[in-house]
C-alpha positions in Angstrom: -20.3 10.4 19.1 -20.4 6.8 20.2 -19.3 4.2 17.6 -20.7 1.0 19.2 -23.9 0.8 17.2 -22.2 -1.7 14.8 -21.3 -3.9 17.8 -24.9 -3.7 19.0 -26.1 -4.8 15.6 -24.0 -7.9 15.8 -25.2 -8.7 19.3 -28.7 -8.5 17.9 -27.7 -11.0 15.2 -26.6 -13.5 17.9 -29.7 -13.0 20.1 -32.2 -13.1 17.2 -30.7 -16.3 15.7 -30.2 -18.1 19.0 -33.9 -18.9 19.5 -34.2 -20.2 15.9 -31.2 -22.5 16.4 -32.9 -24.0 19.4 -36.0 -24.7 17.3 -35.5 -28.0 15.6 -38.0 -27.5 12.7 -40.0 -24.8 11.0 -42.8 -26.1 9.0 -43.5 -24.3 5.7 -45.2 -24.9 2.4 -43.1 -25.4 -0.7 -44.1 -22.0 -2.0 -43.0 -20.3 1.2 -39.6 -22.1 1.1 -39.1 -20.9 -2.5 -40.0 -17.3 -1.5 -37.5 -17.5 1.4 -34.7 -18.8 -1.0 -35.5 -16.1 -3.5 -35.4 -13.4 -0.9 -32.0 -14.7 0.4 -30.6 -14.9 -3.1 -31.7 -11.3 -3.7 -30.1 -10.1 -0.5 -26.8 -11.8 -1.4 -26.7 -10.8 -5.1 -28.3 -7.3 -5.0 -28.6 -5.9 -1.5 -25.1 -6.9 -0.2 -23.2 -5.3 -3.1 -25.4 -2.2 -2.8 -24.5 -1.9 0.9 -20.8 -2.3 0.0 -21.0 0.4 -2.6 -22.8 2.7 -0.1 -20.0 2.2 2.4 -17.3 2.8 -0.3 -19.0 6.0 -1.4 -19.3 7.3 2.2 -15.7 6.4 2.9 -14.5 8.6 -0.1 -16.2 11.6 1.5 -13.5 12.1 4.1 -12.9 11.7 7.8 -14.6 8.6 9.1 -14.8 9.9 12.7 -17.3 12.5 11.8 -18.9 10.9 8.8 -22.6 10.2 9.6 -23.2 8.7 6.2 -20.5 6.1 6.7 -21.9 5.2 10.1 -25.4 4.8 8.7 -24.1 2.7 5.8 -22.2 0.4 8.1 -25.2 0.1 10.4 -27.4 -0.7 7.4 -24.9 -3.3 6.3 -25.0 -4.9 9.7 -28.8 -5.0 9.7 -28.7 -6.6 6.3 -26.2 -9.2 7.4 -28.4 -9.9 10.5 -31.5 -10.5 8.3 -29.5 -12.7 5.9 -28.1 -14.8 8.8 -31.6 -15.2 10.2 -33.1 -16.1 6.9 -30.3 -18.6 6.2 -31.0 -20.3 9.5 -34.7 -20.4 8.8 -34.1 -22.0 5.4 -31.8 -24.6 7.0 -34.4 -25.7 9.6 -37.4 -25.4 7.2 -39.3 -28.6 6.5 -41.7 -28.7 3.5 -45.0 -30.3 4.2 -46.8 -32.0 1.3 -50.6 -31.4 1.5 -51.4 -34.8 0.0 -49.8 -36.7 2.9 -51.6 -34.9 5.7 -53.9 -36.9 7.9 -57.3 -35.0 8.2 -58.6 -37.2 11.0 -57.0 -34.7 13.5 -55.9 -31.0 13.4 -52.3 -30.7 12.2 -50.1 -28.3 10.3 -51.7 -27.2 6.9 -55.2 -28.5 7.8 -58.1 -26.1 7.7 -60.1 -26.4 10.9 -63.6 -25.1 11.4 -64.2 -24.3 15.0 -67.1 -22.9 17.1 -66.5 -20.7 20.0 -68.6 -22.3 22.8 -69.2 -19.0 24.6 -70.8 -17.1 21.7 -71.5 -19.9 19.2 -69.5 -18.0 16.5 -68.0 -20.3 13.8 -64.6 -19.6 12.3 -62.3 -21.5 9.9 -58.5 -21.3 10.3 -55.6 -23.0 8.5 -52.9 -24.1 10.9 -49.5 -23.1 9.5 -45.9 -22.6 10.6 -44.9 -19.3 12.2 -43.4 -17.9 8.9 -46.7 -18.3 7.1 -49.1 -17.0 9.8 -51.5 -14.2 8.5 -54.7 -13.7 10.4 -56.2 -11.7 7.6 -55.9 -14.7 5.4 -57.2 -17.0 8.1 -53.8 -18.6 8.7 -52.8 -19.0 12.3 -49.5 -20.3 13.7 -49.2 -23.6 15.4 -47.2 -21.7 18.0 -50.1 -19.4 18.8 -52.4 -20.2 21.8 -55.3 -21.2 19.6 -53.0 -23.2 17.2 -51.4 -25.0 20.1 -54.9 -25.8 21.6 -56.2 -27.2 18.3 -53.2 -29.4 17.4 -54.1 -33.1 17.6 -57.8 -32.4 18.2 -60.4 -34.5 16.3 -63.8 -33.6 15.0 -66.2 -33.1 17.9 -63.5 -32.6 20.5 -63.3 -29.4 22.6 -60.1 -27.4 22.6 -59.5 -25.3 25.8 -57.2 -22.4 25.0 -55.6 -20.3 27.7 -55.7 -16.6 26.8 -55.0 -13.4 28.7 -58.8 -13.0 28.9 -59.2 -16.5 30.4 -59.9 -19.9 29.1 -61.8 -20.1 25.8 -63.4 -23.3 24.6 -63.7 -24.2 20.9 -65.5 -27.2 19.4 -63.8 -28.7 16.3 -66.5 -28.9 13.6 -64.6 -29.8 10.5 -61.0 -30.6 9.4 -59.9 -30.5 5.8 -57.0 -29.7 3.6 
């Protein structure tokens, strides 16, 4: 049995954090930042000790060379540490946006933008948010998404041209609000 899965996990940690380190800022709401901090605190105070206990229990069961439970516990611990490292990095680069200081003369992070698809005249309203908060079901799209990028900086009445795999889509900005 190959025992390099733990090393692969740590390589995953490096490569999953590396893009985040390059990103200067991650815009979030105050609520999202609090959720991230609570999740990190839970991982440190509850999940990490539980992972250590699982490793200790598996170690007591005998020969580590053929102990699948030990290998699984070590791998789970590695994945937990990777998630914790990524979340710590995200908390460090997070910038809280205050809704009261947002300029609604143009589309920006945390604004709700009502747009009309010029091809089918269908109207939609999206809130532009950071990547961590994006949830299409709730009408929140990331500023890093193609539509989000196309809308950033647009004013009411302007046309946003968005490059998609299906071609260029044109959206007219109808309304901008908080």
